N, C-alpha and C positions, 0 to 999 in steps of 0.2 A: 490406453487400447487407441483410443484415437491416434495418440503419437505415431502408432506401431502401421495403423493401419487406415488410416484418408487420408487421402491424395493435395490434399492440402498443404502436406509438409511433407511428402515423398512422391514420388513420378508415381508409383504404380499404387491403387488406389484398391481395398478388397471391395468385392460386393456384397460378402457380409455383413461389413461394420457399416457400409451405406444404408444397407438396410435396417439395419438396428438406430442410425443416426435422425432418419425418416420416420421413422417409431417413436420420438421423443420430440415431434415437433407438434409447437400448441398453439395454436392464430398464431401462423406466422413464427412463429418466435421456438427455439428451442430449449425447453423446460430444463433439462438435463448439462446442457452449457452455461446456461444461468447458475445455477446452484452448484454449479463445484469448480474448479482455479488446481492448478497445478502450482504447489511450491517445490522449487528450484533452488536445491543444495551445490550441488557438484556440475547438476547445469550436463549428465547422464544422455538423459534421454531427452530434453528439450530442444528443440531445433533453436536455431542465436535468430537467423532470419526470417522463420515463417509461424513459429509463435506467438502469442502475444505476453510473451511473461515478465515480461517488467509493470501490466499494468494497465499501463499505458497506448496499444497499440503496439502491432507488430511490424518490426524493422526495415520489413520487407515494405510495408507503403510508406511507412516515414519516410525513409530513403533510400527509395526505389532504382535512382540510378545508382547508388552504392553498392546497391544490392547486384547490378547487373557486372559492375565490374568486380566484383566479390571473386576470390577462388575457392571460398569456402560454403557454400551457396546450398550445399545439403549436409553444411557441419551439425553435429549439437555446441551446447553453448560449450562445455570442455573443449572440444576440440579448436575453438579459439585463441585459446591463450596457454599459460603452463602456470607450472608454482614455481616460487624461485621462494628459496630461503622463507617459506611457511604463506609467502605471501600471492597471492594470487595478479598474475600483469595478462593483459589481452595482447594479443599479435593476429593483427588481421588483417590478411593477407589480398593484394588487388592484382589486375591483370594487367596493371600498369603507371609507372607515376600518377597520381591526383593532380589534376590542374586545380587553380584557382579556387572556382566556386566548389570545388570539390573537396578542399582541400577544409572551405570551410563548414559543406556538409559532413564532412569528416572528425571535422574538431566537435562538433555535436552530440554526433553519436555518441563520441568519446567522454561528451559531459551527461551524457544518459545512460551511460557503462558507470562514470566517478558512484553511483551510490549504492551498486551492486558490492553484494558482499556474498560471495560461495562461499561452501562447506566440502574442506576436502574429507573427503571417504565419506559421504552422507549421501543415500542414495536420492533422485526427485521421487517425489508422489504424488496424486492428489490427494486433493479435501474436498468434501463437503462444506459447502459453505453451509448452509440449512441447520445444523448442529453443532452443538457447541465444540464438540469434542471431533467434528472437521470428519467422522467417522458415517458411509453411505447405508444406510437401512430404509427399508420399505415405507418402515413407517412413518419416517422425517419426509420421504417423497411425496410419500402421502397428502400430509400437511401443507408441503409446498404447492403443490395441486390443487389443493383444497384452499389458497392462499391463504391457508391459518398458521404460518410461519412467524419467523424474526425476521424477513428480510421486507416483509409490507408494511410501506410507506408511514399507515399512521400507527404502529407501534412502534416505529424510531423516533418518532417528534414527543410520541407520551413519556417513552423512555427516558429523552432526553429531559422535559419537565418535571419526571419524575425523581431524577438524578438526584446526588447529595452535592453536588457543583453550587457557589454561588450565582443567585439570579441571574450577576453579570456573564456568567461562562454559561449557562445555561440559552442565555439568549443567543449570545456569539454563536455557539452551537445550532442553533434552530437555525442561526445565517448561514451559517458555511454549509446546511443540507438545503436549504434553497438558493445557494450560488451570490447569497444578498450581500456579503461583507464588500466591506472596501478597502479589494483588491485593485493595483493600477488597471487593472482589462476594466475591470467594472466601473471607473474611475474614469477611462478610455471613452466607455460606451456612454456616459454621463458629461462627456467634454470638460470635465472637471480637470483631465488632462488633453492636449490638442496634442503634442507629438508626440507617435509610436514610440519612440527611441526613450523617452520620459516612462515607460509602463514594463522596463524589466524589472524582472526580479531581485528586490531588496537580497535575498540572499547570494545568488550566483551571479547574475548577472549576464545572465546568457539566454534565458525565454522570457516570454511576456508573462507576469504577473498574475495568471488563476489563479481564483482560489483553489486550486487543485493541484495544481505545481506550487503554491506558495506553500500549503500544509502535510502535501504528501509526497509528490513527485519529485520535488527538486532534493540533487544530490544531500543539502545541510539538511531541508527534515528528514527526507528520509535517514540518513545513516542518526540520527535520534530516533526515530522511530523502530530501529534496529537496535540502538540501546536500553530502550526501554520493553523490548520485546525478549531481547536477553537477561535483562532482570527482571523478569516476572517468568522468567522460562517458558514462552509458547513461543509458538512460530508463527511468522507474520507472512500472510499468505497474501498476495497481489491480488487487488482492488483494483475496480475500474471508475468506481467515483465514492466521492466522502460516504453516502450510507451505507455500501456494502465494506467498506475500512471500518467505519461504527459496529456496525454488526457482529465480525468479528471479538470484538472486546466484552459481546454482549454474553458471557460464560458464568455456568457456576449450576451447580443443581439448584438453588430454590434464590429467590428475588431478591434477598439479601444478597446474596454472593454477586447477581451479576452487575448488582448498582454500587457494588463496592467494586469489581475490576473496570464498570466503563466509568471510574471513575479517574485512573488514570489515561485513558485515553481525550477525555476531558482537559484534563491536566495539561495532557502535552499539546494539542491544540493552542492552549490559552498561551502556553510557555512559548510558543512559537509566534504568535500572532504579537502579544510583548518583546520577543525578542527581534521582530520585524521591526516594530515600531522604535523601538528605541535605534538599531542604525538608520531608519529616514529623519527622527525626528534628531537624534545626539552622534550621530556616526561613528556607532560603538561596533565594536565587533564580537560574533555570534560563537560564544564557547559552550561546546557542546556538554561536558564536565559540568558544567554551572547550569546549565538547562537543566539536565537530568537530576541535577541534585533539585531545582524548584519542581519538577515534576512529582518527586518523592515525596518533598516538603509539601505539597500542593495537595497530592493525593489522599494524605495519610491524614492531615489536619481538617480535610473535610468528613471520612468517613469517622473519625473520631470522635467529630461534634456531630453527626448524627446517626450514630450507629449504637442502640445501647448493650452495652455486656464486649464493645470491642476495647480491651485491658489492655493491646501490645503497645511498646513504648517503637518512638521514635526510630530507635537503633534498631529492634525486632523486622519493625519495617521495611527496613532499608536489606538488610541479613536475608528476609526469605518474604516475599510477599504474596507469594502461593500459597501456602502453609497458614496465614493471617485471612486472607478470606476462605480457606476452606475448612474456616473453625467456625464461621460464620451460620 
């Protein structure tokens, strides 16, 4: 509804929607916006330039000059490209040829788009981050407003320390949530690195290596998250922080199921970090198939070692992890 009626995305604004939106304001923030997120599938109802559909800000705000040069200012995501032999190809159109610096901005934009995987013939939909199933309910909204929801920071940290991962992985996840890992951005802030050019991402070499970019929004890491989500049979929702990203993996009917599902998140960030260090210190190449295999093996071994009654083999875990988790 927001995309349909709000003037943020389209030239006209509904007074009715503006009133509804203002009714959701609490302490200067909009609680409904904080608890909801759009899951972009084929991009049929998502504004390419105006919505934050990648989780790292709207392209209008990030590439303001390119936005004004675009012929597709009010186009949806799926109007900015086409399907060719089952593969999506972007086709952005400009009012004139791009000049030198504008071409660099366009390359950065295409780098941001490189990790996006659209799904043909699958409609966009909104997801309610507060509930594990992504479905809005009055009860979950009430708990969210009361502060007793799964997004509370203290509960996120508690979930990390009560997880099934080894202590070193728990400590690493804790530092991720506090943005205290030794990313190149943090090393630059501490003057361990003195040249900005030395602080580019170890995976893509196109952006500053912040914690968020390295482990979540980089095309390389984002592709691993997509592979893991496909393996789990879940829809990965765009997030704006590591805490939001972590929370969507905390799913299940009971605490045992939630701890098991969180093992996949922990195994993924740990695998990405090890892969990054291997690139930095041993000049290796990151292989997504090998990385996904490590995620599966790590998560299975942690669950197997810590949950009594988990009798599934590694083969069972590879074949149907969701069924293994739901049986707990």
